[in-house]
N, C-alpha and C positions, 0 to 999 in steps of 0.2 A: 503493500499500500503506499509506503514511504517513498519508493522509488517513483510510483506513478505520480505522487503529488510532486516530487522533486522535477520530474520531467515536465510535468504540466506547468508549474511555476516558471521553471527555466524557459520554456517557450514564451510564457508571457513576457519574461525579461527580454528575450531575443525580439519578440514582435515589437515591443516598445522602443528598443534600440533601434530598430529599423525605421520606425516612425520618426524618431529624432533625427537619424541620418538623412531621411527624405527632406526634412526641413532644412537641415544643413546643407544639403546638396543644392537646394533652390537658392541658397545664399540668405544668411539672416541680414534682413534688411534693417535700416535704421529705426524701424517701428519698434517701439519697447515691447509690445505684446508678444512680438514673434520671438524675441529672446526669451521672454519670460516662459512661452510654451516649449521652446526647445529644452530650457532648463528643467521645466516640469518633467518632459519625458525621459530625461537623463535620470532624474531622481527616482522617477517611478520605476524605472527598468532597474536601477540599482537597488532599490527596495525588495523588488521581486526576487533579484538574484540573491540577496542577504537572506531572505526568508528561506529560499529553496535550500541554501547552503545550510542553514540552521537545521533543516529537517533530517539531513544526511550525517549530522554530526553525532559522535558517540561521547566526546569529551565535552562536558558541561562548561568549562572555562572557554574553550574555542567557541562553543555556541554562544556563550554570554558577550564575548567579544564581537562576534559578527552580528548579534542582535542589536548591541551598542550601535555599530556602524550604521546598521538598517534604519533604526529609530532616527538617526540624524537625518538620513533621507527622507523619512516620512514626514518630518517637522518641516524640512525644505520644501517637499511637494505641497504640503498643505498651505504653506505660505504663498508659493507661486500660484496654486489654483485660487486661492482668495484674491490674489491681486488680477487674475484675468476675469473673475466674475464681477469684481468692482469695476474693472475697466469696460467691459461690455455692458453692465447694467448702468454705467454712468452716474452711479450714487455719488452724492456729495454730502457736505456738512458732517455732522456728529454721527451718522450712521456708518460713513465711510470710515472717519476716525476710530470709532469704537471697533468696528469689524477687523480692520487691518491691525490696529493696535492690540486687540484680544489675541489675535492669531500669532503675531510676534511674540506675546508673553509666554506662549507655550514653551519657548526655549529655555525659559526658567525652570521648567520641571524636568528637563532632559536630564541633568546630573542625577537627580533623586531616582529617576525611573531606571537607570542602569546600574543603581547600587547593587552589589551582590546580595544583600540583605532584603532587598525589595523585590527580587525575582527569584522564583524556584524553577529549576528546569527538570523535565522528567520525560521518559520515553512514552510514546503513544502509539496506537496502530497505525498513524500516519507519520511516525517519525519523531524527532526530537522536538519537544514543545516547552512552553513555560506558561507560568501563571504569575501575575503580580500579587504580591502577599497583602493579604487584607490590612488596611490600616490607612492613614491619613493620605499616603501618596496615592494609593489606589483609588481613594474616594474623590481626591482632586483631579486625577487624570480622567476618571469617568466623567465628572462634571465639565471638566473642560472640553472632551470631546462632544458632550450633549450640547453645551453651549456653542460650540464652534458650528455643529451642525444646524442649530437654530439660526444663528447669525446669517449663515450662507443661504439658508432658506428664505430668510427675510430679504436678503439682497435680491434673490430671484424673483420673489412676490413683488418687491418694488419695482423691478423693472417691467413685469408682466402688468402691473397696475398703471404705470406711467406711459407704457408704450402705446403709441399710436399707429405704428407701422407692422404689418404682418411680419416682416423679417425679425423685427425685435421680439415679438410675441415667440416666434419659433425658437430663437436663442434662449428666452427666459424658460420656455418649457424644458429645453435641452439641459439647461443648469438644473432645474428641479429634478430632472431624471437622473442626472449625475449625482447629485446630493443624496437622492434616494437609495441609489445602488451602493455608494460608499457606506451610507449609514447601516444598510443591511449587512454588509460585510463586517462592519465594527460590531454588530450584535453577536457574531459568530466568533469574534476575536477579543474584543475588550470586554463587553457586557457579560459573557458568560463567566468571566474570570471572577466576578463578585460572587458567583455561587461555589467558588472554589474548584471550577474546571479549567483544565489546561486549554490555551487558547488553540483554536482551530484557525488555520491560515486565511480566514473569511476576508480580512482587511486587504490582503494580497489580491485576492479575486476581485473584490469590490473595486479596489483602486484601479485595477487594470480595465475592467470595463468602464469605470468613470473616466479613465484617461482616453480609452477610444472615444467615449461620447463627447469628450471635450476637444478630441482632435477633429471629430466630425463638425463640431460647432466652429472650431477654428477655421476649418476650410470653408464652411458656410458663410462665416462672417468675412472672411477675406474675399470670397467670390462676390458677396454683395456689395463690396468696395469698387469703386471706380479706380482701376488700376492699370498699368500698362498691358498686363496679362489678359484682362477681360474686356478691355475698352474696345478693341476691334469687334469682339462679338456683339457688344451692346449696339455700336455704331452700325454695324452690318445689319442686324435685324431690325433696326429703327428706321431704316431706309424704305420709304414708300414705294419706290420704283422696283420693278422686277428685277431681281439679281440672280444670274445662273453662274455657277462654277463649274467649268470642265477641267479634265485632267489633260495631260499632254497628248493622250490619243483622242482627245475631243469626245470623252465620255462625260456626261452630266453626273456630278457628284453631290452637289449641294444647291439648295434653292433656299431664298429668303421668304419671309412672310408675304412679301409683296409679289413675289412669284407665283406663289400657291393661289392667292387671290385673283392674280391676273389670268391664270389657267383655269381657275375653279376646281383645283384638284388638292389632294393632300400631298404632304412631301413625299411619302413613300410611292404614291402613284406616279408622281413627277420623275422620281429616280428611274422608272422603267422607260421612260421616253427617250428617243433619239433626237438629234437636233432636226432631223427632217420632219419628226413628227409635231415639231412645235412650229417651225418657220419654213417658209417657202424660201430657202436661203441656199445660196451656192457654198458648197462646202470649202471652196478655195477663199472663203472669206476669212478662215483662220490662217491663210497664208499671205503674210504681209510684212512688209518692211516696217522698221520703227517698233514703237510700242503700242499703238493705238490705231485702230482702223474703226471707220463708221460707215456703215452700209444701211440700205433700206430694205425691208422684207415684209411679206404678208404673213400674218399669224392665222394659221389655219383654225384654231379654237375660237377667235375673236373677229376673224374676217375683216381685219383693218390693217391699215399700213403702220408700221412700226419703225422708228429710227434705232438701229442698234448700234451701241459702243462696245467694241472688243478690245480688252486691254490684256496684254501679256503678263504673266507671273513669273518671276525669275527666281532662282535660289542663290546661294551666295557664290556659285561658280558661273552665274549668269547663263545657266541652262534653263529653258523654258519647262516649267513644271505644271502649267495649267493656264486657264483663261478666265477673265471675269467678264461676264456678258451683262450689260445693263440695257434695260429695253425702255424706250420712251415713246408713247402713243402719240403720233402726230396727226391723227385723222381729226379734222375740224370738227366734224359732227361729233363724234365720240367725246372729244374734248369739251365742245359746249355742252352736252348733256352731262357729263360728269361735273363740270362747273355748276350748272343748274342744280343738279342733284345734291351736290356737296352743300351749297348754299341753303337750299330747302331743308336738308337735314340738319345742318347747323342752327337754323332758324327755329325748327321744330324742337331741337333738344333745348335751346335757349328759353323758349316759351314753356316747354314742359318743366324744365328745372325752376323757372320763376315760379310756375303754379304750384309745384311741389313744395318750394321753400315757403311761399306764403301759406300754404296750407299746414305744413309742419310748424311753422312759427305760430300760427294761430291756435293750433292744438296744444303745442308745448306751454303756451303762455296761459291760455284759457283753463287748463287743467288745475295748476294751483289756484287761480283765482277762483274757480268753481268751488275748491275746499274753503278758502277764505270767506267769500260770500254766503256759502252754504251754512258754515258753522257759526257765522255771525248772525244770520237769520234765526239760528236755533237760539242764540243768546237773546235776541228780540222777542222771541216768543216765549221762552221759559224764565227769564230773569225777572226779579221783582225788585232789584236794587236800581234806584233812579239814577245814580252816578254810572253804573255798569251800562244801563241802557242808553245814557247819552253818549258814552264812548262808543257804544255799538251803533249809534246812528251816525256818528261821524265817520266810523268805518265804512258803514254802507255808502254814505255819500262819497267818500274817497274811493272806494272801491268801484263804483259806478263811473266815476270820472276816469279813473284808471282805465276801465274797460273801454270807455269811449275813444280814450287816446290810442289804445292798442288797434282798435277797429279802424281808426282813421289812418294810422301809419300804414296799416296793412292795405288800405284802399289808396296808398299813394301812387301805386303802379296804374290804378285805373285814371286817376288824375292826368298821369303821363300819357296814357293813351286817349283821354277824351271820353272814357266809358262811364265815369262816375256821375250819377244823377242826383238831383237834390230831391228828397223825400220830405213832403211837407206834411206835418201832424200838428195837432194842437198841443200846445205845451204851456206851462207856467213859468213866466219870466221870473217871478219871485224866487220859486224853487231853483231855478238855473242859477241865479245870482247867490243865493245862499250856498248852493253847493260849490261854487266858485270862490267863495269867501272863506268856506272851510278849508278847502283843498289849499288855497293860496296862502291862508292865514297861518297854517302850520309852518310852511316854508319861510314866511316872513319872519314868524317869532323866533324860528331857529337861529335866524342871522340877526336878531334884534332890530327888526324894521317894523314901522308901524304901517299899517294896511287900512285904508279907508275907502268906503264906497258911498258915492253921493248919488242917491236916486231920488227924483221927485215922486212924492206919494201919489200923485194923480197919473202916473204913467200905466198904461194899459196893462193888466195882468195875464190875460189869456190871449195868447198870439197863435197864428198859424205859419208855420215855416219850419225848416229843418233844425231842429233842436240840437241834433248831432253835430252838425257842421258850426252852428253858432257857439256851442260850447268850445268846440275845439279852436275856434278862431280866438276868442276871448281868452281862454286858458293858455293858448300860446303866448299871447302878448303879455298876460299878467306874469307868467312864469319867467319870460325873459327879462322883464322889468325887476322882479325880485333876484333873478340870477346875477345881474349886472349892476346891483345897487349894493354899495357896501355900508352905507349909513344913511340916516334919514328914512325915508318911507315911501311908499307907493299909493297913489290915489286913482281910484276909477270913478269917473263921473259919467253917469248915464243921462241921456237927454233924447227928446224925441220932438218930432213936428208932424202934424197931419198932412198927408198927401192928398187923400180922399176921405170919404166918409168912414170906410173900413180899413184903412191902410195908413201906416205911419213910416217915417224913417228914423230908425234907432241909431244913435250915436254912442260909441263907447269909446271915451277918451282916457287912455291910461298914462298918467304922468309919473315919472320917477326922479329920483335925485342921484342917479347913478353916474356912471363914468362919461356918459354922452358920446356922440358920434361926430367925427370931422365932416364937414360939408361934403368934401368931395367923396366921402365913402358912402352917403346916404344912398346914391344910386344903385349900389352893390348889395344891398341889405336883403333884397328878396332873390338873388341868386342863389340856387341850390349848391349845397355844401360849401358855401363861401362864408367865412367869417372875417369881418372886418376888425381893425385893430387887433391883429392876431398876436402881435407882440405884448399886448397889454392883457389879453384875456386867454392866453394860452393855458393858464392853470384853471379855468373854469370849463367844466365839462360841457359838451355840445357838440353837435354834428353840423350845425349850419342849415339844418333843413326846416326848421320850425316856421320861419317866417316866409320861406318859400311856399310852404303849404298855405300859410294864411293868405298869401297873395293870390294863389290859384283858386282858393276856395272862395274868396271875396269876389273875384271876377266871375266865378261860376254862378254865384248868387246876385250877380248884377250890383254889386256895391262898390265901395271904394275904400282905400285905406291911404293915410297921410301921415307923414313923419315930420316933426320939428324936433330939432335938437341943438343944444349948446354944449360943445365939448368940454368936459369937466364939470358940467353942472347938472345935466339930466336930459331926458327926452320925453316926447308925448307922441303916442300913437293913437290915432283917431281913426275908428273903424265905423262906417255907415253902412247900415242894411235895411232894405225894404222888408217889412212884415206886415201881414194882414192881422186885423184885430177881430176877436172873437168876443162878444158880449161886452159888458159895461164894467166889469171888475177892474179895480186897480191895485197897485203893488202894495201901497201904504207903507207902513215902516219896516225895514230889514230887521230892526232891533227888537221887534216884537217876537215872543216866543211862538214857534209855528205849532199850529194845531196838527197833530199827528194821529193817524188812525190808529185805533186800539185793536184791531183785527188781529194783530200779531200776538197779542196776549189773549184773546178771546177763541172763540170756536172756529174751526176750520170752515172751508165753504161748504164741505159736506162730510158725511160718514158713510162708510161701506163696509160694516165688519164682514160680510159674507163675500166680498169681492177678493180675488186672488190675483196678485201681481208678481211677475219674475223680473227682477232688476239684474241685468248683466253688465259687470264693468270689471277690468282687470285692476283697477285702483281701488283699495280697500277704502279709502278716504271719501271717494265719490259715493261709494254704497253706503258709508255711514251718513253723508248729507242726505241722500235719498230716504234713508231710514228716519232721520229726524224730522224731515219735512213732511213725511206721510204718518208720523207717529200719532197725531190726534185724530187722523181720517179713520183709524181703527181697521185700515186695509191690512190684509194678509199678504206680506211681502216675503217672497223668497229670493236669496241672494245667489249669484253664480259669478265666478271671476274668469271664466274662459268661454270659448265657444263650445268646447266640447262638454263642459259642465251644463251649459244651457240645453244642449241636446239631450242628455241625460235627464234633465229636469222636465222637459216637454214630453218625454217618454213615459215618466211616472206619473205625473199629475197634469190636471188642466188648469190652465191660467186664462183670466180674462183679458190681460194686457201684458205685453213683454216690452220692457224698456232695455233697449239693447245698444251697447257702445259700439262705435265702429272700429276705432283703431286699437285692436288687441293682438298680442302676440300669438303666433301660431295660426289659429283661425280667426279672421277679423269679422266685424259685424255683417258684411254683405255676405261673406262665404257662409256664415252661420244661418243667415236668413234663407239662403239657396238650399242648405242642407235640411232646414227644418220643413221646407216646402216639399221637399222630395222623400221625407221620413214616412214610412207606412204606419208606423206605430205613434205618430204625433198626436198626442191627446189635446194639444192646444192649437189645432189647425184653425180653429175659428178666431183665436185670439187676434187683437190688433197688435201690430209690431210697430213701435215708436222707436226711431234712431235718436240716441242721445250722443251727441258728438261735440268736441270742441272745435270742429272744422266749421267756422262761421263765414266762409267766403261766399261772395255772391254767386248764385247759381247752384249752390249744393244741395237745397232743398228740392229743386227740380230733379237733381241727379239721383237723390235718395228716393224720391217718389217713382221714377222710371225703374229703379232697382227692386221695387216691391214693397217698400215700407209704406205703412198707412199715414204717417205723419213724422214730423221732425221737430226737435228741440234741442236748441244750442246752448252749451254750456257757457258760462256759469248758469246752473239752473235756479230760477226764482220760484219760490213756493207757490205764489199765486198762479204763475203760468203753468206749473206741473198739475196743481189741482184742476185748473181750467180744462186742461187736455184730458185729465183722466175722466172729468165728469162728461166729457164729449163721447168716450170711447167705452167707459164701463156700462154694463147693462142697466137700463133704467131701474128695473126692480130692484137692484142692490144699492142704488144711491138715494140717500135722504139729504136734502139741502139743509143748511142751517136754519134758515126760516121755518122749516117744517119740524125742527126739533124743540121748538118752544123752550 
C-alpha cells in the first residue's frame, strides 16, 4: 500500500513540476502573478515529493527532517495561493490586510510544529505517518487552518458578490472549488489528528487537485486578458468581413464568424468546401507576384459580385505557408439593402431598448413606492394617534408628489417625440398648493430657508386642467429655487385674471434670494442637460433637465414662462397657464386646517365575507399591502408568490377574483394567465383576472386587455381604487355596501 501511495504522490510531484516547467518555458513575464504562480507550482511539487519520501521512510529521524522541509513548502504554498486569490479578487482595504497578514503569521507556528516533542511518527498501512501531539500547538495549528480556509472563502465570495462580468464569476467559482478541495484534504490530514489518528496524506492530494484548479484558473485569467498571444485571435474573429484562411496547397483551413454568416453555413460545413465551391474564381488567382492580389469573382451562394483580397502568409524563412482571403461585397443593390436593413435593425433595437428601459424603470421605482404608500395607508386607517396621523398624511402627500414626478420623468421621451397629450380633469387648486407647500416646505426647512405662499382667497378652487402637468411645472420651479438658494427664502405668489366667463389665466411667480443668473446665461436655462454657472453650482445635484421639461410642458399647455434675475441677488420665474373654472368655490386661506375625509378610519366601501380572492405577487411586501387594504372588507384572501403556486391554487379551490402580478421570476403573469386558460382542472375558470403591475407606461392597459386580462390596476395600489375594482367584479350576491350595513 505504501509503495502505491508513494508512486501516486510522486506522480503528483512530477506533474506539478511539469506545470511549473511549462510556465517557465513560456518565459516568466514581468507580471507579478505569473511569478507567484510559478513559485506556487514549485512549492506544491516540493510538498508532494517530501510527503512521498516520508511514506517510504523507516527511520523516524529522517522522516521528521523530510516532514519539516515539506512543512516549509506548504506554508510557502499557502502564502502564494493567498496572494493569487487576493490579486484575482481585487480585494482591498482591511480584508486584504487581514487575509494576507494572517496567512504570513503562520510562519510563527512553523518552529513549534516541527519540534520532536510535538510530533509522533508511526508506521501505518500506507507507510510512515505522523500525528501532532494533543496540546496547545495542535489546537493553534488546527484553528489556524480553519481560519485560513474561512478567510480565503470570504475572499472568493467577495469577488463573486462584486463581480459584474461572467469571467470574474467563473474565476470566483474556481477559487471556491479550490478552497473546498484543499479543505477536504485537510480533514483527512490535520483534523483527524485531533482524534489521535495518524495523518493520511489527504493534504497532498487536496493541494495537488487545488493546484490543478488554480492552474486552470491561471490560464483562463491570462486568456481573458488582452495580450500579444491572444490579441490576433480577438481581432481576427471581431472582423465583420468574411475571412478565409487557406494553406499553401490552397486548402481551406479556417473561417471567421463573418465568413460563416456570409455563406450561411457552420464552420465545420465550410471546412469541407473547395475554393471552386464558394467562388467562380480562376485558381491562378493565387499565383501572383508581390504580397497582395485583388480580383473580382461571383459568389455561388449569394449570386453577387465580390471584391476579393488575397494576402500571402510567410514563415520566418520567407516561404509561403498560406493565404488570407478577405471578401468585400461590392454589389450596389446588396450593399444598399444591407445598409437599409442595418439601419432599421439599429432603430428597432434602440426603440425596443428605450421601451424596455422605461418599463423596467417604472417597475423598479413603483415597487418600493407601492410598499411605502400601502403601509402608510394602513397607518391612516388603523392609527388613533393624532400626531402619527398628521405624519402619515404628510407622507401620503409627499408620496403622491414623488409618484407624479416619476411619471413625468418617464414621459419625457414622449415629450421629445411629440406624443404626450394633455389630460384635463377637475382638480382642487387648494389641495395642489398645499401638497406643493408640504413637499417643498420640508426641503426649505432642512436648509433653514423661509417658504411663503401668497394666494388671493377669492382664487377659484375647482379647475379643469392637467393637474399632473401643472404640479410638475410648479414643483420643478420651486425645487430649483430652494436648491439654488443658500440663505433667505422663497416666495410663491399666485394671481389670476379672467379671460372668459369660465376661464382664467393663472400666474405662479416664484421669487428666491439665491445665487441669481447672469444675463447672458438666461437664454440657456431651458436647454436640456445644460447647467449655467457650472463653476458655481457643480456641488449641487442636478441634471439640467428640470427646466427643459418645464419649458416644453408649458408650451404644450399653450402657456408661457418668464425669467427675471439679478446675479448674486436672486431670480423670479413666472409661469402663466390657462385653466377652466368649475363652480364658484374659492381657495380661501391655505393656513386653515384642511377638512379630511374620515373614511380611512371608518368602514370600507363594502364587505364580502363569502368572496374569495387570490393575490399573486413575488414580493411579500406587496402581498402584505393587499392584505392590509382588504382587511376590513372581510374578503377571504389567498396568497401565492409565483406563477406555479397560482396554478396550484386554482386547481384546488374556486376564486371569484384573481389579482395577478406581471413581472415575476420564472413564469410571469402573462404566461401564468395563458397556463390557467389551458388548465382542464381550473376551478377558477370564471374568475376575473386583474393584472397588478408597476408598469404604468402609456398603452400598457390596452396591451394587457389584449393578452386576456379582465382589467388593469397600476402600482402603487390605492385602497379606494382597489375596493372599487373589486366591487365591479365580485358577484353581487356577496357584496354588501357600507350604506347597507347600517
